[in-house]
BALUM-85974 format. One line per field, with one value per residue (C-alpha): residue number from 1; x, y, z. Coordinates in pm, 1 decimal. Layout:
num (NUM  ...) $
east (X  ...) $
north (Y  ...) $
up (Z  ...) $
This chain:
num (1  2  3  4  5  6  7  8  9  10  11  12  13  14  15  16  17  18  19  20  21  22  23  24  25  26  27  28  29  30  31  32  33  34  35  36  37  38  39  40  41  42  43  44  45  46  47  48  49  50  51  52  53  54  55  56  57  58  59  60  61  62  63  64  65  66  67  68  69  70  71  72  73  74  75  76  77  78  79  80  81  82  83  84  85  86  87  88  89  90  91  92  93  94  95  96  97  98  99  100  101  102  103  104  105  106  107  108  109  110  111  112  113  114  115  116  117  118  119  120  121  122  123  124  125  126  127  128  129  130  131  132  133  134  135  136  137  138  139  140  141  142  143  144  145  146  147  148  149  150  151  152  153  154  155  156  157  158  159  160  161  162  163  164  165  166  167  168  169  170  171  172  173  174  175  176  177  178  179  180  181  182  183  184  185  186  187  188  189  190  191  192  193  194  195  196  197  198  199  200  201  202  203  204  205  206  207  208  209  210  211  212  213  214  215  216  217  218  219  220  221  222  223  224  225  226  227  228  229  230  231  232  233  234  235  236  237  238  239  240  241  242  243  244  245  246  247  248  249  250  251  252  253  254  255  256  257  258  259  260  261  262  263  264  265  266  267  268  269  270  271  272  273  274  275  276  277  278  279  280  281  282  283  284  285  286  287  288  289  290  291  292  293  294  295  296  297  298  299  300  301  302  303  304  305  306  307  308  309  310  311  312  313  314  315  316  317  318  319  320  321  322  323  324  325  326  327  328  329  330  331  332  333  334  335  336  337  338  339  340  341  342  343  344  345  346  347  348  349  350  351  352  353  354  355  356  357  358  359  360  361  362  363  364  365  366  367  368  369  370  371  372  373  374  375  376  377  378  379  380  381  382  383  384  385  386  387  388  389  390  391  392  393  394  395  396  397  398  399  400  401  402  403  404  405  406  407  408  409  410  411  412  413  414  415  416  417  418  419  420  421  422  423  424  425  426  427  428  429  430  431  432  433  434  435  436  437  438  439  440  441  442  443  444  445  446  447  448  449  450  451  452  453  454  455  456  457  458  459  460  461  462  463  464  465  466  467  468  469  470  471  472  473  474  475  476  477  478  479  480  481  482  483  484  485  486  487  488  489  490  491  492  493  494  495  496  497  498  499  500  501  502  503  504  505  506  507  508  509  510  511  512  513  514  515  516  517  518  519  520  521  522  523  524  525  526  527  528  529  530  531  532  533  534  535  536  537  538  539  540  541  542  543  544  545  546  547  548  549  550  551  552  553  554  555  556  557  558  559  560  561  562  563  564  565  566  567  568  569  570  571  572  573  574  575  576  577  578  579  580  581  582  583  584  585  586  587  588  589  590  591  592  593  594  595  596  597  598  599  600  601  602  603  604  605  606) $
east (15365.1  15224.6  15408.8  15267.0  14919.3  14938.9  15039.5  14737.1  14503.6  14642.4  14607.2  14263.5  14311.7  14597.2  14396.9  14098.3  14315.3  14526.4  14356.4  14072.5  13808.1  13892.2  13581.6  13726.4  14076.7  14225.8  14479.4  14766.0  14980.1  15198.0  15013.4  15190.5  15084.7  14724.8  14724.0  14856.0  14581.7  14314.8  14426.7  14420.4  14061.7  13940.0  13774.8  13978.0  13893.1  13863.0  13707.2  13907.6  13802.8  13684.4  13919.1  13827.0  13822.9  13852.1  14192.2  14465.2  14720.5  15021.5  15262.2  15245.5  15523.3  15458.1  15743.9  15653.9  15819.9  15678.6  15654.8  15498.9  15134.9  15121.0  15295.9  15365.9  15376.3  15499.5  15343.4  15395.1  15122.3  15158.3  14807.7  14716.2  14397.6  14249.5  13925.9  13948.2  13725.5  13540.7  13581.5  13747.4  13740.3  14029.6  14010.9  14350.6  14323.7  14053.4  13921.7  14031.1  14376.2  14469.0  14568.6  14817.6  14871.2  14816.4  15033.8  15090.4  15408.1  15431.5  15076.4  14782.5  14562.6  14180.0  14058.4  13706.4  13539.0  13338.8  13226.5  13480.9  13778.4  13987.7  13925.0  14116.7  13920.9  14051.0  13930.2  14271.5  14389.9  14749.7  15003.2  15019.9  15239.9  15062.8  15260.5  15070.5  15154.8  14934.0  14932.0  14765.2  14720.4  14969.9  14864.2  15112.5  15009.8  15169.6  15498.1  15331.9  15270.6  15103.0  14860.7  14625.6  14437.3  14289.5  14489.8  14381.5  14444.5  14759.1  14958.3  15276.5  15280.7  15597.1  15608.6  15900.2  15867.2  16124.7  16100.7  16342.2  16508.7  16860.4  16727.8  16595.2  16222.0  15987.6  15761.6  15439.2  15288.3  14955.2  14963.5  15317.9  15506.6  15849.6  15961.4  16319.4  16469.6  16787.6  16945.9  16996.9  17161.1  16937.5  16633.2  16505.1  16384.5  16134.4  16059.7  15772.6  15612.5  15233.9  14979.0  14667.4  14486.9  14350.8  14487.2  14809.6  14840.3  15178.2  15262.9  15597.8  15748.0  16090.7  16244.3  16319.6  16554.7  16293.1  15923.3  15678.8  15478.8  15124.6  14824.3  14788.8  14461.6  14366.9  14433.5  14168.6  14179.7  13890.4  13809.2  13442.0  13312.3  12949.7  12724.1  12407.4  12131.4  11869.0  11540.9  11173.7  11085.0  11363.7  11738.8  11916.2  12263.5  12519.3  12825.9  13131.2  13368.1  13714.0  13880.4  14254.9  14308.3  14658.6  14835.5  14530.9  14198.3  13835.4  13501.3  13269.1  13227.1  13003.9  12878.9  12595.1  12353.2  12100.5  11778.8  11578.2  11731.8  11602.7  11867.6  11784.8  12069.1  12415.4  12645.8  13003.5  13209.6  13135.1  12870.3  12685.2  12415.2  12354.5  12133.4  12015.9  11967.2  11877.3  12096.0  11961.2  11936.2  12146.0  12085.7  12374.4  12447.4  12632.4  12780.2  12903.1  13126.8  13161.8  13542.5  13816.4  13903.2  14266.1  14431.4  14142.5  13764.4  13484.5  13140.2  12851.1  12547.5  12237.0  11994.1  11740.5  11598.7  11275.0  11301.6  11075.1  10801.0  10888.7  11258.4  11449.8  11770.4  11865.1  12170.0  12296.7  12293.5  12640.0  12756.9  13009.1  13256.4  13302.6  13606.4  13859.5  14183.4  14144.1  13879.8  13881.5  13613.4  13472.2  13112.3  12954.6  12607.4  12406.1  12060.2  11814.4  11527.1  11456.4  11549.2  11826.5  12097.2  12306.6  12598.0  12595.2  12901.2  13000.9  13149.9  13482.0  13430.9  13566.4  13431.3  13642.5  13610.9  13397.9  13682.7  13884.5  13630.6  13736.2  13644.8  13440.5  13195.6  13172.7  13130.2  12812.7  12582.2  12478.2  12343.8  12570.9  12760.9  12713.3  12895.5  13204.5  13341.9  13638.4  13695.1  13983.0  13820.6  13490.4  13212.7  13161.0  12835.9  12726.8  12411.5  12266.5  11984.8  11725.4  11497.8  11188.9  11122.0  10816.0  10854.6  10829.3  10598.5  10792.9  10680.2  10488.5  10353.9  10526.1  10469.6  10795.2  10663.8  10338.5  10317.9  10033.0  9921.0  9666.9  9516.5  9375.5  9114.5  9059.1  8730.5  8907.8  8806.2  9069.1  9117.3  9387.8  9540.6  9755.7  9961.0  10108.5  10401.7  10389.7  10481.4  10250.3  10309.8  10007.5  9780.7  9424.5  9344.6  9511.0  9322.9  9305.0  9164.0  9052.4  9052.3  8724.7  8474.5  8670.1  8472.2  8652.2  8595.0  8808.8  9032.6  9263.8  9494.4  9754.8  9569.3  9237.6  8934.2  8831.8  8548.1  8670.0  8475.5  8401.2  8527.7  8337.8  8573.7  8505.8  8834.2  8835.3  8946.6  9114.9  9158.5  9520.2  9693.4  9982.6  10319.5  10470.9  10804.0  11105.1  11480.2  11418.5  11223.6  10861.5  10753.7  10585.0  10234.2  10037.7  9736.9  9578.0  9303.9  9141.6  8922.4  8779.4  8713.8  8474.8  8574.3  8827.6  8650.9  8947.4  8839.9  8933.8  9306.0  9390.0  9506.9  9483.1  9479.8  9591.9  9658.4  9498.9  9659.6  9754.7  9793.9  10114.1  10448.6  10583.3  10945.8  10875.9  10573.2  10606.1  10327.1  10293.5  10038.4  9935.0  9811.1  9655.8  9912.7  9808.8  9832.8  10098.3  10214.2  10303.7  10623.9  10631.6  10284.2  10385.6  10337.0  10267.6  10423.3  10586.6  10877.3  10888.2  11162.2  11283.5  11266.3  11211.3  11498.3  11625.8  11554.8  11714.2  11428.8  11630.3  11837.7  11584.2  11509.2  11185.3  11035.3  11131.9  10982.5  10644.7  10650.4  10724.0  10448.9  10203.2  10293.8  10242.2  9908.3  9790.3  9890.1  9707.2  9406.2  9380.9  9435.1  9195.0  8928.3  8947.3  8942.5  8635.9  8456.2  8380.2  8570.2  8608.4  8592.7  8942.8  8959.1  9240.1  9353.0  9319.8  9681.1  9714.4  9898.8  10230.5  10366.4  10483.8  10676.9  10657.1  10796.2  10836.3  11065.4  10970.3  10601.2  10450.5  10090.4  10189.3  9946.3  10034.8  9933.0  10030.2  9895.5  9974.1  9815.0  9787.1  9642.7  9490.7  9565.3  9269.3) $
north (16127.4  15770.0  15722.6  16046.7  15962.6  15612.9  15762.7  15992.8  15703.6  15482.3  15765.7  15921.3  16169.1  16329.1  16326.8  16492.7  16763.9  16844.6  16727.0  16903.5  16688.1  16627.7  16467.1  16452.1  16338.2  15997.1  15804.7  15608.3  15388.9  15074.9  14743.0  14637.6  14957.2  14911.4  14548.6  14649.9  14911.1  14665.7  14391.3  14629.9  14717.0  14354.1  14188.7  13905.1  13560.5  13424.1  13659.9  13694.1  13448.9  13596.9  13559.9  13278.8  13531.5  13906.1  13912.8  13700.1  13778.8  13588.5  13669.9  13826.4  13903.8  14021.0  14162.0  14234.0  14358.2  14324.9  14668.9  14656.3  14548.3  14555.4  14399.0  14641.7  14501.0  14613.9  14399.8  14378.5  14221.7  14148.5  14170.7  14055.1  14234.0  14014.2  14199.1  14445.0  14748.0  14705.1  14780.2  14523.7  14515.1  14339.1  14267.2  14330.4  14323.0  14253.5  14553.3  14388.1  14525.5  14894.1  15010.2  15295.9  15330.2  15157.2  15278.6  15199.6  15340.8  15581.9  15715.7  15650.2  15368.7  15406.1  15199.3  15149.5  14917.5  14622.2  14313.6  14353.2  14407.6  14702.5  14678.9  14829.9  14922.9  14975.7  14985.5  14904.6  14554.7  14446.0  14374.6  14606.1  14600.2  14729.9  14831.3  14813.9  14932.0  14810.8  14689.1  14407.0  14353.4  14124.3  13906.3  13844.3  13632.8  13362.8  13381.6  13319.3  13580.0  13581.8  13731.4  13615.9  13775.0  13677.7  13697.4  13766.0  13435.1  13445.3  13201.4  13234.4  13374.2  13448.1  13587.1  13733.0  13830.4  13999.1  13974.7  14157.1  13874.3  13745.6  13401.2  13120.8  13131.8  12858.2  12980.8  12813.5  12922.3  12755.2  12563.9  12669.0  12433.4  12562.7  12764.4  12885.9  13091.0  13293.0  13555.3  13904.3  14135.8  14156.9  14021.2  13673.7  13646.8  13386.2  13316.6  13095.6  12986.4  12951.6  12771.0  12955.3  12895.2  13248.9  13291.1  13402.2  13278.3  13310.2  13228.2  13219.3  13154.8  13113.1  12780.2  12520.6  12226.9  11962.2  11994.0  11726.0  11595.5  11696.3  11787.1  12163.7  12339.7  12629.1  12974.2  13214.5  13593.4  13804.1  14155.4  14253.8  14530.4  14638.1  14899.4  14973.9  15177.8  15360.7  15385.3  15439.8  15188.4  14945.7  14916.8  14709.2  14564.4  14412.2  14256.2  14103.3  13898.2  13859.0  13552.1  13480.9  13107.7  12997.9  12661.1  12446.8  12476.4  12485.1  12414.8  12602.3  12948.2  13081.6  13432.9  13563.5  13857.9  13998.3  13800.8  14104.6  14085.4  13886.6  13709.0  13761.2  13584.7  13437.1  13407.6  13302.5  13101.9  12731.8  12776.0  12444.1  12564.9  12786.2  12757.4  12987.1  12876.2  13074.6  13089.3  13318.5  13669.5  13585.7  13425.0  13197.7  13154.7  12838.7  12845.1  12516.7  12500.0  12226.3  12251.7  12322.1  12692.6  12792.1  13129.7  13371.6  13355.0  13614.4  13553.3  13798.1  13829.5  14042.2  14119.0  14373.1  14500.4  14694.5  15047.5  15191.9  15420.2  15784.6  15713.2  15693.4  15537.1  15200.7  14976.8  14888.7  14514.5  14386.3  14092.8  13894.1  13650.1  13320.7  13091.5  13360.4  13428.0  13798.8  14015.8  14376.1  14562.5  14875.3  14998.0  15256.9  15405.8  15586.2  15747.2  15654.6  15882.7  16205.3  16038.3  16211.5  15981.2  16104.6  15918.6  15803.4  15686.6  15342.2  15041.5  14896.2  15059.4  15409.0  15670.3  15755.8  15991.2  15824.8  15882.3  15627.5  15354.5  15090.7  15167.7  14846.6  15000.8  15344.1  15194.2  15005.2  15304.4  15622.7  15763.3  15978.4  15776.6  15975.2  15773.8  15554.9  15324.4  15093.9  14819.3  14585.6  14309.8  14135.7  14273.8  14598.8  14791.0  15108.7  15290.8  15578.4  15828.4  15837.6  16139.0  16156.7  16494.4  16612.1  16592.2  16908.2  16897.9  16948.0  17087.7  16828.4  17052.9  17335.4  17554.8  17566.8  17851.7  18034.5  18181.5  18429.9  18604.6  18889.5  19054.7  19406.9  19503.0  19863.2  19877.2  19778.9  19411.0  19160.4  18790.6  18602.9  18260.0  18120.1  17802.9  17655.6  17416.6  17225.2  16907.4  16743.3  16454.1  16461.0  16767.6  16704.7  17057.5  17374.5  17653.7  17977.4  18309.5  18472.4  18849.0  19014.0  18998.9  18732.5  18460.5  18128.7  17996.3  17680.9  17470.4  17188.7  16964.4  16764.0  16833.8  16705.0  16927.8  16943.1  17107.8  17300.1  17331.5  17639.3  17640.9  17801.8  18099.8  18154.2  18014.1  17791.5  17432.8  17274.1  16894.7  16795.2  16495.4  16327.1  16366.1  16058.8  15962.2  15929.6  15926.3  15999.4  16320.2  16417.7  16496.5  16827.8  16866.7  17172.8  17333.5  17582.6  17832.1  18096.7  18367.4  18701.4  19032.4  19308.4  19664.0  19808.8  19961.0  20187.9  20410.9  20467.9  20468.8  20287.0  19925.6  19771.1  19392.5  19104.3  18734.7  18449.9  18386.0  18017.2  17826.3  17669.8  17851.7  17937.5  17965.4  18236.1  18415.4  18546.7  18776.3  18899.7  19180.2  19272.4  19628.9  19768.9  19851.0  20217.4  20253.5  20474.8  20369.1  20629.2  20469.4  20655.6  20526.7  20156.4  20014.7  19681.2  19384.9  19252.2  19430.8  19514.5  19334.9  19328.7  18947.5  18683.0  18572.4  18227.0  17983.4  17637.2  17389.1  17082.9  17142.1  17393.5  17756.6  17864.3  17981.6  17654.8  17452.4  17620.3  17579.4  17208.4  17158.0  17353.1  17140.3  16822.2  16952.6  17026.4  16676.5  16516.5  16737.6  16628.7  16256.1  16239.5  16432.3  16201.0  15890.8  16011.2  16117.1  16454.8  16774.7  16978.8  17352.4  17496.8  17874.7  18032.8  18386.5  18636.9  18751.3  19102.4  19417.6  19508.9  19287.2  19413.1  19172.0  19149.9  18891.1  18806.4  18544.8  18318.5  18386.5  18253.1  18370.9  18729.0  18953.9  18968.7  19312.6  19536.9  19882.5  20159.1  20438.6  20435.4  20653.6  20537.9  20734.1  20903.1) $
up (8271.5  8306.5  8636.9  8777.3  8653.8  8806.7  9142.3  9131.8  9048.6  9324.6  9578.1  9519.8  9802.4  9608.5  9287.8  9452.2  9596.5  9288.1  8969.2  8790.9  8613.8  8245.7  8090.5  7735.3  7828.4  7742.4  7948.7  7791.4  8015.7  7987.9  8004.3  8326.0  8503.6  8387.7  8506.3  8847.9  8877.4  8764.6  9006.0  9298.2  9220.6  9219.6  9517.5  9668.5  9530.7  9884.4  10140.2  10462.9  10730.5  11060.9  11354.7  11597.9  11881.2  11921.2  12091.6  12249.7  12520.8  12389.7  12671.1  13016.9  13263.6  13620.9  13830.0  14192.6  14510.8  14861.5  15025.4  15370.9  15356.1  14975.8  14679.9  14397.3  14044.1  13705.9  13435.6  13060.8  12845.7  12475.5  12328.2  11977.3  11862.7  11589.3  11508.4  11221.8  11168.8  11498.4  11867.4  12092.7  12475.2  12651.4  13029.2  13187.1  13567.2  13827.3  14017.3  14343.9  14257.2  14271.5  13923.8  13917.4  13541.6  13208.5  12921.5  12554.9  12405.2  12697.0  12655.1  12888.2  12757.3  12750.8  13048.6  13182.8  13435.0  13306.2  13495.3  13775.7  13540.2  13431.4  13056.8  12764.9  12453.6  12099.6  11739.7  11589.8  11498.5  11552.8  11826.0  12127.2  12437.8  12748.1  13058.2  13388.0  13738.5  14022.4  14382.2  14576.5  14949.5  15123.0  15413.7  15693.5  15988.3  16200.0  16013.0  15677.6  15407.8  15071.5  14822.3  14549.3  14259.2  13925.1  13604.7  13250.7  13066.5  12855.0  12644.0  12849.8  13202.3  13400.7  13754.4  13944.8  14312.0  14537.0  14916.4  15146.0  15344.2  15408.3  15503.3  15289.0  15217.0  15110.8  14827.0  14718.6  14387.9  14315.0  13986.5  13892.9  13661.2  13755.0  14058.0  14110.2  14391.6  14425.0  14645.9  14501.7  14747.5  15053.3  14863.4  14801.6  14439.5  14319.3  13952.0  13834.2  13510.3  13523.7  13309.6  13194.5  13524.7  13561.3  13917.5  14080.2  14438.4  14612.8  14976.7  15155.0  15497.9  15655.0  15558.0  15827.2  15810.9  15877.8  15829.4  15931.5  15643.2  15742.9  15534.9  15520.9  15579.7  15354.0  15490.1  15368.4  15366.7  15245.3  15130.5  15137.5  14909.8  14951.2  14793.4  14991.2  14826.7  15031.8  14840.3  14910.5  15179.3  15091.5  15130.9  14865.5  14900.7  14664.8  14828.2  14663.4  14877.3  14723.7  14875.7  14875.7  14934.6  15030.6  15084.1  14997.9  14820.3  14936.5  14772.0  15009.3  15155.5  15432.6  15507.5  15722.6  15728.7  15978.3  16003.3  15886.7  15538.6  15242.6  15036.0  14667.8  14488.7  14534.0  14233.2  14162.2  13916.2  13935.6  14206.4  14244.2  14485.1  14786.0  15091.8  15371.6  15730.7  16042.4  16351.4  16619.3  16477.0  16169.4  15831.5  15730.2  15358.4  15255.0  14901.4  14753.8  14445.9  14185.5  14203.2  14456.3  14444.3  14491.2  14474.1  14441.5  14421.9  14412.2  14565.7  14502.8  14728.9  14657.5  14939.1  15064.1  15391.0  15454.6  15593.0  15861.6  15733.3  15780.3  15832.1  16160.2  16285.4  16132.0  16123.4  15778.4  15702.5  15796.1  15588.1  15795.1  15638.0  15819.3  15806.1  15713.0  15897.7  15841.3  15682.0  15572.8  15384.2  15224.8  15245.0  15015.9  15073.1  14806.1  14817.0  14544.2  14641.0  14829.7  15159.2  15351.0  15488.5  15780.5  15940.9  16304.3  16496.2  16367.8  16548.8  16423.6  16081.9  16030.0  15786.7  15482.1  15187.4  14920.2  14674.5  14874.4  14800.0  14543.5  14185.2  14175.5  14428.4  14268.0  13921.3  14019.5  14056.4  13879.4  14206.9  14423.8  14683.9  15006.4  15272.2  15272.5  15542.2  15587.8  15844.5  15923.5  16127.3  16188.2  16405.2  16217.6  16254.5  16074.8  16194.1  15990.5  16033.7  15756.7  15724.9  15506.8  15342.2  15154.5  14779.4  14570.3  14272.1  13951.4  13620.0  13418.5  13138.4  12953.5  12651.3  12457.8  12246.3  12196.2  11845.1  11805.9  11487.1  11492.7  11186.3  11236.0  10979.7  10867.7  11063.8  11386.9  11413.9  11518.3  11438.5  11632.1  11595.2  11879.6  11832.6  12150.7  12089.3  12415.2  12598.1  12847.8  13083.7  13313.2  13281.8  13163.9  13041.7  12924.9  13102.1  12899.3  13017.1  12689.1  12643.3  12740.6  12454.7  12257.9  12080.9  12010.3  11659.4  11643.0  11866.3  11759.2  11964.8  11776.8  11453.2  11589.6  11638.3  12005.5  12192.5  12495.8  12820.0  13029.3  13390.4  13677.4  13672.9  13300.2  13171.1  12863.8  12932.8  12630.3  12666.7  12618.2  12469.4  12645.7  12477.0  12320.8  12475.0  12249.5  12319.0  12686.2  12618.6  12560.0  12203.4  12125.4  11992.5  11884.9  12052.8  11812.2  11881.6  11665.0  11815.7  11704.7  11877.4  11779.5  11696.7  11930.7  12230.1  12295.5  12012.0  11651.3  11577.2  11900.3  11916.4  12265.0  12279.2  12495.3  12444.6  12642.6  12979.6  13017.7  13343.7  13204.3  13188.2  12844.2  12744.5  12486.5  12344.7  11988.2  11866.6  11507.4  11453.8  11098.5  11060.1  10740.2  10475.0  10474.4  10855.3  11006.4  11354.5  11612.5  11740.8  12070.7  12152.6  12151.2  12499.4  12671.7  12845.7  12528.1  12364.7  11997.4  11798.8  11442.3  11449.3  11712.5  11934.5  11826.4  12110.4  12109.5  12126.1  12036.4  11722.4  11583.7  11647.8  11810.8  11480.9  11309.4  11594.8  11566.0  11187.9  11227.5  11484.5  11269.0  10966.2  11168.2  11294.8  10941.4  10828.0  11120.0  11057.3  10693.6  10762.5  11057.8  10871.6  10571.5  10793.2  10982.9  10666.9  10825.4  10754.9  11076.9  11039.8  11032.3  11024.8  10824.3  10901.8  10613.5  10637.1  10495.4  10590.1  10746.6  11029.3  11366.4  11589.3  11968.5  12210.6  12578.0  12730.3  13022.3  13077.0  13399.9  13405.5  13323.6  13132.5  12762.4  12634.9  12344.3  12263.3  12015.7  11816.5  11440.5  11169.7  10840.8  10526.6  10369.2) $
């Protein structure tokens, strides 16, 4: 028994599921078992120290094979997640690479884009092995080939590269501490150990017997990725140039833009300064670094260009990369307004499906990317046609629900209260066309007494408050009106009434009519634009039903009424309906200026 009881105490989930409470029971157990239980319940004498960083990549191995114009890699990363009980984001690969898959124990890993990196996110601490498959572009020109991309820093980094060749190759791996080569079948295999430099830059060429000892110039290849946004009167651009730097390093980069653009900012790792000069119809941007970049480097440029009023044909700003052996690029165009963007035949660049654009471009914007282009050499030009369309006025004020209550007295008089639960962004008044012969007695907006005005057409103009904004939506407030009508002009035993017609659409109108308790309704005589219901249709107005929403707004209005009246020292006149009788329920969904009428015959008992 003590062993079973101890197991239940050490596993409360089992105890909760199987044991009934025993308030008068006593527990007897051996001292050693009690001490074990007591020690497990004590807080540690020394609280755990926080980890010095959230994660560490202890080991990384990259195995690649050159296949045509790309090098395909399989990588294995051993990641130590040190944070406990919180989320950790681990950058794995730069978005300049093309990620095919990321798996953990054979299952797809959760990956998202963040700051130009494919990033893995987890809330579990411990050691994880992540398997990656990806590809990078390979440059091949003048007998020399190579590639470069950024690496996630790791404690130990090993690279293996296979190149189909039956001849000796000279490999250069920037920053490598050890490089070995061997022949494996019809492939030349290179293996290198890298320090935590953050770059992998590999170049190779056919070996020669004697090579003159000359200083090598850097060979630079570039990939340009740009997102251009068309807005009201302005076109904004964000370009990222991914450089691959082979054989030697460089500490400066140069790009140029049309003279009509304004350069807003230039950013990059270790950027010392940047300047803009004008050469003819171009603006030349010189970026100077505080170190010599080798392998890979990313330069970001933000700029804008004014658009002609009314639209027309324009040429998108073409950022050109200077000093590169070869340049290729991708251009995405999104629309950030009601402007229509149409493609026109481009020069050098060719249109592609926007889904073929790099993820780094698509991940920059929440607007729809409409056009995509790709080019493989300098001199590209992309004209587009921009058309300005008239904007359509959208709804700025709405009545979520109009809740009306009418009390019919035995002598035929009627008193009606209407509470509008509404949201308003811009309207100054709520215009109400009262029933003929109706006399308003009180009007409140947001719990405050207001004095409506009378328009030239006879409608009542109730001044509105503006909804407070919260959580991206407009808050509701109540507009309450009470009015009375004299004896029914339709004759004794006939009820014929209508509600005020508002100039604002209403999602639902709910009308409760109280008739005298001794009245007998002739069911077949019920007529009107509202249908009779047993109870109001539940409408979702944000986690509450329509009836609950009106009750909440009414409660808020009453609270505001009491507090404002006390603060002002004056008690406004609030009219309360003398609720009595038997209720009848009527409703109408989606009211847009429609007449709101109900009629029926009734007979009072003698």
